[in-house]
N, C-alpha and C positions, 0 to 999 in steps of 0.2 A: 504494499500499500504505500501511497505518496505521501511522505512528510510533511508537505507543503499543504496537505487537505484537512483544514483547521475546523470547518462548520460539519455537525452533524446531520449530512443529506441523504437519508437512505438511497441507495441507487436500486435496490431490488422488491423496496415497497411501496406502492400507490398511496399516499398518504391520503387523497382524496375518498380512497374507498375505506380506510382505516378508521378517520374520525367520525365521531358520531355524528349523526346528521343533524344536529341541532346545536352543536356546539358553535358555529360560528355566528348563529342568532344569539345565542345565549352570551357569548363574549362582547358582540356588540351592545346587547343591554347590559351587560356589566361595565362595561367601559362607560357608558352614558350614568349610570348608576354610581361608579367611582367618581366620575366629574360632578354628580351631584351633589355628594358626600363633602369633596373638597369647596363647592359652591356655598354650601350649607353654613360648614366652617367659616367661611370669607365673610357672609352675611352676619353671622354671630360676633365676629369680631367689629364689624363697623356699623353695626344697624341694628345691636340689641336694644328694644325700647327703654330710653332714659329714664322712664318711671319706673321702672324694675329698682334701679340704683337707691332710692329713697325705701327700700322694704327690707330692712335689714338682713335675715337669713337669705333671702331670696337674691338679693346683693350679692352676697358672697358667693353663693351659687351661680350666678352670670359670671363672676369673676374667674372661678375657676372653670367654667364651661369653655370661657372666652381663651383662657392659657391654654385648654387641650386644644381649642380649636387653631389657635397660632401653630402649638405642637405640628398638627397635621399638615397645615400650609407648609412650614419650614422643612419637614421631613422629606418632602418630594425630592429637592436637590442632592438629599443626604443619602439618597439610596442606592446611589452607586459604591459610596464609602461603606455602607453599612453592607452591600452585597461582597464587596471585598474583605471586610472582617471576618463576614459568615465564612468565607473561603480560606481564609487564613486558620479559623479556628478550628476548621476540620483537620488542615494539614497538621497544626500543631498538637491536636489532642486525639491520633488516629494511627494506624498502622497500614502503611499502603501494602497492598498485594501486587506482585509481580511476578515474574518467572522464576525468581529466587524465593519468594516469601509467599508462600500458600497457591504453588502454581496451578495446582489442579483447578481452583477456582476462577484465577485470571484466566486460563486458558479455555472457560465457558465465554466469559466474555469476547475474550480474542477472537475466538470462531465466529460469534454472533457478529462481530464487525467486520470480518472478513467477507460474511453472506452479505451486509449491506454496503461492502465497500467504502469503511470509513475507518479511521484512525480511532482506536478505543482510548476512552475518557480514563484518565487517572481512576484506579480504584483502591477505597479505603473502607477500614472497618473502625468503627469508633462508638464508645458510649455517650457520647452527647447528647443530652433530652432533646432538642430539636433534630435529632436524625430518624429518631421512631426506629420503625424496624427498616426503612432503606429510604434514601432521597438522592438528589442530584441538583446541580448547579452549574449554571453555564455565565461567565463572566468573563469580560476583556479578553475574549478566546481560550480561556480556561475552561475546561469541562471535566467534571469530578463526579462520579458515583459512589456513595458513602450508604456502608451497611451496618445494621444496627447488630449489636452482639446476643440478640434473643433468636436470631436466626440460626444460631450454630449451638442451642442448646439441646443435647442430648446426642450430639453427632458425633461419631466414631471416625468416617473418613467423607470427605469431600464429595466423592462419586456414590455413596450412598443416597446422596440426595442430590446427584445433579440436575434431575428434572426440575426439581422446585427452584434451584437456585438459578436454572435458567429462564424460569417466567419472572423471576425477580429481577434479576440484571437486565432483561427484555423489557420489562416494565419501567425501569428506570432509563433506558435508550429510549424509549417513548417519550418519557417526558423532555429529554433533551432535543429529541427528533420534531416533536410537535411543538416546540416554543414556550412549554409549561414551564420551563426554568430559567426562562430569559429576562435578561435585564428590564425591555420593553413592557412585559406582563407586568412586571414589579411595581412598575410607574403607573403604569394603566389602569391595573388590576389591584394594586397593593391594598389600599384601604378598605374596601369592600371585603376582601378575605379576613379581615378582622371581626367581621360581623358575623356572628352564628347563622341566624337564620337566612340571612341575605346573599351569604355566600353558597348555600348547598346547591342551588342548580348550575352554578358553574363548577365547582367541584365534581357534583356528580357526574356531568356529560365529558368532562376532562378525564376522570378516573376510567369511564368507560372506554373513553378514546385510546387511553393508557392500556386498558386490559386487552384493547382489539390487538393493538400493536404487538403486545406480550404473547396473545395465544397465536399471531401469525408467526413470529419467529421462533417461537417455543410450543407447537402445539400439542405436545404431550406433559405440557406444564402444569396440569390445574393441582398439583400438589403443592404448588406456589402459593395458591390462594388458601389452600387448606394448611399451609403452615402459618399464613397470617393469621387464621382463625384460631387453631388449636395450639401451635407453639410446637418448638423442635421436640420435646420430651415426650409429648403423648402421637405426634405425627405418624411414626412406624406402626401404631396400631390402630388406626383408622382407615377406612376403607373407602376409598375415593368415588367409587362407581356408585356406592351406598348413598354416599353424601351427596351426591348429584343427583341422584334419582329422588333425594326427598327433598330437594331444594327445587327441583323443577315442579314439584308437585303442587307447590305455593300454597300452603293452607293457614297461613296468616291472616286474619282479617285485614283487610287494606287499611281500614279506620286505625287499627292497633299498630301495624307497620308504619304510619305515618305520625303516630305518636312518638313512636320508639327514636323518630329520626330526628326529634326535636333537641335542639343543643348539642348535638352531634358535630362534629367536624369534617366527617366523611361517610360515604353511603354503606348502607350495609354489605357485609360481605356474601349473604346469600343472595342480594340482591343485584350484587356485581357477577355472581354465575348466574342467574336467570337471564340477565342483559347479554350476557356472550352466548347463550344458550338461544336467546329468541333472534341474535343478529347472525346466528348461523357461524359463530368463530369457535365453539365449543367442541372438541374432540371427545366422544362419548366413549371411546374405546380404550378402556382404562383398565382392563385386566394386566396389562404388564408392568403398569406402574403401582398397582395397588399393595406391594410388599415391598416396596424396592427398598426400605431402610432395614429388612431384616436380615442382613448379611451377617454370615458366621462370626464369631468372636474370634475364630483363629486366624480368619481372614482379612479382620478390622487392623487398621493402624492405627498406631496411638492417637488418642484426640486431638485434632489441631488445633495450637494455640492462635487467640485471637485476644 
């Protein structure tokens, strides 16, 4: 692969077919909503009714809201520096994986990038709280994928869970390829993503797009979603085929499911599986991955350090 190729532009995946059909519309509406938040903040600073200043506690509240509004406005030009700071924090509080450090996991990412025709992003493992299970970031020509340590719980060797890791790294490659980790998205959508209810439509369609990308690049990687649900210790004991069959039945009342999403910062895992199935991206031939973690103890390598 050419070293001069810096942007993640998949050569073998048509992003127009991968993106959720409603993503463009939701992003456009979200950009308008984000602009409205900034405009509202500016209005609070300059046009808050003066008569409120004569009402003790209300006046103090107005001052606090105005201060918060000023912070929102001033944060916009600082987003670039904040992203560089986040990138530096990942680098300084992580272990970078490569051909010498946990090569089996790096090989998975490298093979996927060869398929896409792009250079692999830097790959790290970090226990920082804002990593969660996994995340990625693109800033100033730098692209990184960061995996959380929970993905490695109960793991004997990387190959026992290769299918799951393929899905997770493909998911993060999708975040980079679809522009979900870019600087411009932080500028145009950053404020809206702080508001739990308002951000859910955007997060839902973007998650669906990344799931589609991952399912395209790792069609046998359904255990990657299972890993996010049950964790690594229980993963070897869960049957993916049975999990998918029960999820597709979708017997949770719609109203209850809606209530369950209130206050959440991400779509439900079961709904993610159903969305992949409805869109035709889910491979249901799961028998060969149902027990992939059940490698014999004598064949297992010592646990990978992370």
